[in-house]
N, C-alpha and C positions, 0 to 999 in steps of 0.2 A: 177661782182666781187666788194666787198665792199672795199672802199678806206681805207688803213691803212697808215696814213701820216707818212713820214719819215723825220726827221730834217736833214739839211745839216751839216755833220760833219766838213767841212772845213770852215764854217762860224762862226765867233765869235758873238754870239747873243748880247753881250754887246755893240757892235759897231753899232747896228741897232736901229732906232727910234721906239722902241716898247713901247706901253702903258702897264700898269700893267696886264691887262687881257690877252693881247697877250703874254707877258712874262710868265705868269702863264701857259697858254695853251701850249706854246712851251716846257716848262719844263716837261710836261706830255707825250710828244711824244717819242716813242721808236721804232716805226715801227711795233708793234704787236697789237695795239689797233685800232679797227675800229670806225666808226663814232657813232653808237649806244652806244658802250662801253664808249667812251670819253664823250658822252652826259650824261650818267649815273654817271660817275665819277666827272664831273665838275658841274653838275646841270644846264647846258646850254641847250637850245632847239637845235635840230639838224640843223635847218635852220640858227640860229645865229652862231652855231659852224662852220658850213660849210663856212659861210661868213668870219669868222675870219681866217679860214685856207686858204682861197683864198688870203686874205690880206698878210698872212705870206709867201705864195708862191710868191706873187708879190714883197715882200721885200727881197726875196732870202733866207729866213730862212728855208723853207720846200721844199722838192722835189715836183714837180707837180704831180697831179694825173695821173697814167698811163692810156693810152687810152684803152677803152674796145674793145676787139676783137669781132667782130660780126660774128658769124658763118653763113656760107652760108645756106640759106633755102633749104631744100630738101623736096620733096613730101613724106608724110608718106606712108609706105607700106600698101596695102589694108588689112584690118582686117578681120578675119574670122567672118562670120555672127553670130556664136554662142559664140564668144569671149566675156567674161564678162568685165565690166568696171574695176573691180579690177585687172584682168590680163593685161589690156591695160596700167594701171598706175603703175603696180608693178615695183619697182626699182626707180621710180621718185617721188613717193608720199612724201618721207621724205624730199627731197631737196625742193620740193614745199612748204611743211609745214614750213620748216625752214625760207624761204624767206618771208612767210606771217605771221610770228610770232605775229606781232603787228597790223595786218590789221583787218578790220571788218570781212573778211572771216574767219580768224583764230579765232576771238572771237566767231563767230557763231559756228564754229566747236567745240570749247571748250565747249560751252553751250550744244551742242548735246551730246558730250561724257559724260558730267556730268549727263544729263538727262537719258542717257542709264544706267549709273551706279545706279542712285537713283531708277529708276523704275524697272529694271530687275535684276541687279546683287547684290545690297545691301541686299535684303531680304534673300539671301542664307546664310547658316551657315558659320561661320568663316573658319572652316576646309575645306569646299568645295571651298570657295573663294580663299584660299591659294593655293589649288591644281589647280584650273582653271587659276589663274593669271600666273602660271609658264609656261603654254602651250598656252596661249591665242594668237590670231591673231587679226588684226584690223577688226572692230573698237573697239572690246572689250578690246584690250590691252591698248589703250589710256583711255578707261573708267575706267579700274582698277587703273589708276594713281590717281583717286579721292577717293579711299578707305581710310577711316580714321584709319585703323588698320595697325600697323607697320609690322606685320607678312605678310600681303598681299603685302605691298610695297617691302619687301625683296624678295618675290616671283616674283614680276614684274621685279626687277633688275636682277634676275637669268634667266629670259626669254631670250633665244638666239636672239629674234627679237627686244629687247629693244634698243633704240637709244637716241640721244640727245633730240629729241622732247619730248619723254616720261620723260626724266630726268628733262626737264624744267617744265613740268606739275607738277611733284612731288615737285620740289623746290618751285613752286609758290603756290600750293594748299594744300600740306600735313601739318598737324598740330600736329605731335608728334615728340619729340626729337629723339626717337629711329629710326623712319623712316627716318628722315633727316640725322641722323648719318650714317645710312646704305647707303644713297645716297652719303654722304661725303667720304665713303670708296672706291668709284669708281673714281680714279684719272682721268680716261678718260672722265668722265662727269663733275667733278668739275673744270677741265681746260677749259670747254666751257664757253664763255663769257655770254651767255644767262642763263645758270644755275647759275653762280655766281651772276648775276644781280637779278635773281628771289629770290635767297637765302637772299640777302641783304634786300629785301622787305618783307620777311617772318618774322612776329613777334615772331615765335617760333624757330628761328634759334638758335641752342645751342651755348653757349659761347665757349665750347671746339672746336666745328667745325669752328666757326669764327676765333679763334686764329690760328687754324691749316692752314686755307686758307689764312689768311692775315698777319700773324706775319712776314713773309719774305718780304712783300711788303715795298716799300719805305715809309718814314714818311709822305710825302706829299699825297700819295695815302690813307694811313690810316686816315689822317686828312679829306680828302674828304668824306669818309664814315661817320666820326664823325659829319659832318656838312650837310650831304645830306638831302634834303627835301623829298626825295623819301623813305628813310629808316625810319622804325618806331622808336620810342624813345628807345625801348629796345635794338635795334641794335646800335643806335647811342651811347648809354651808354657803350656798350661793346667796341665800337670803341674808345671811349675816354679813357677807361681803358687801352686798348692795346697800344694806342698812348703814354700814359704816361710811361708805362713799357718799350716800345721800345725806347723812347727818351733817357733814361738813358744808353742804350746799344749801340747806334749807333755812327758813326764817327762824328768828328767835321764838316766835309764837309756836311754831310747830315742834321745835325742840323741847320747849317747856311742856307742851301738851303731851308729848311722848313720855317724858319723865313722870309727869303727874298721873296720867292715866294708867301707867304700868306700876305705879308706886315705886319707881326706881329700879324695878327688875331689869329694865333694858340696859342699865349702866354696866352690867357684867359683860355685855357685848360691845361696849364702847370704851374699853380700856385703851388708854393712849390718846384719846381724843379730848377736846376741850370745849367749854361753853363760851359763846361770845357774850359781849356785854349786854345785848338786848335780852337774851334768854336769862342771863343772871338777874337782870333787873326785874323781869317778870316773876321769877321764882322768889325773889326777895320781897315781893308784895304779898305773898301768900301767908296765911296762918296755918301752921302744921300741927296736926293732931295724930297723924298716922305714924306709929312707931316704926313700921316696916319702911316707909318712905324715908324717914330720918336716918334709920340705920343704913340703908342703901346709899344715901348721899354721903353719910359719914365714912363709908368704906371705899367710896370712889376717890381715887387719888387726885382727880382733876377738879373736884368741887371747889369753886372759887372762894377766896378768903371772905368776900362780902357775904356769900351765902352761908358759910360756916358760922360767921358772926351772927347772922340773922337767926339761924337755927338754935344757937346757944341762948338766944333771948326768948325762945318759945316756952310756954308754960309746960308743955309736954316734956321738954328736955329738963327744965328746972326740977320737975318732980321725979325724974328718972335718973338715978345715979349712973347706971351703965351707959346711958345715952350721953350724959355729960362727959364721962371719961372718954368715950369713943370720939366725940368732937374735939375734946381738949388734946387728944393725941394725933389729930389729923395734921398732916404736914403743912397745910395752909392755915392752921389756927394761929391767930396772932397772940 
């Protein structure tokens, strides 16, 4: 079972000695995201991420990883001498493929399916491919996921045997907006973390589908996509546009959370926007010790006068002449 870290609700994170990276990671935990998904969202390596989570557990901010129950080994029943390999693995193949999604074995399997499609299936007429994809079984069903025609992809999605593994192949390798929109119409697949991750890495991800999948996500999650090194520039541009549109509609609490958790890095994407009174009041209640956060707020032209005045009263600013000069030169400094 993959660990889905859960923060301790009874612990006030502000009372813990967290560094900025730990605080940022803690703000992303909600008990629904597993390690690979968190790694994709934060841009951290899984080993680094796991180490940070262990530190958060030791600090009491996160629930420990639950122990893995080890099933008792039982001798397999004798197989019939004429039983095929497909029959022996039926029902377990999908789970195995799921766990091997990013292993060399999975990569080899993907290459084999692509080769099967290109050599045997692609030469067939489109109408025949559409009909065959709707009734295909493995390995042809996985091979059809590499078809570049949207009509064939729709037939794959109508196949009663299609599952998350096939949806991930389509999300990762299909290159038409119509085919990806067809995949986006299946909520059971777009809720799968692997499908969403593959879509974010697909340069042909339609803007309408991205907005539909991510417009309800928190601002901090949208910001992660906008700055992800794994996402192509087209997707990052869509994410920046959605972030700006969402910022004007969200609550003061969420706006303040975004600024604090990113130490103000998000403000470079929010040029021309403003803070409402609620978000300003929340930010003015904080004590500021992060030089980076103060610098980013000081360089953002829309930082409200009340917040500029509050920052100038901070000990970190009083002890730092460049920070004082930065805030004194701000257009909203009184």
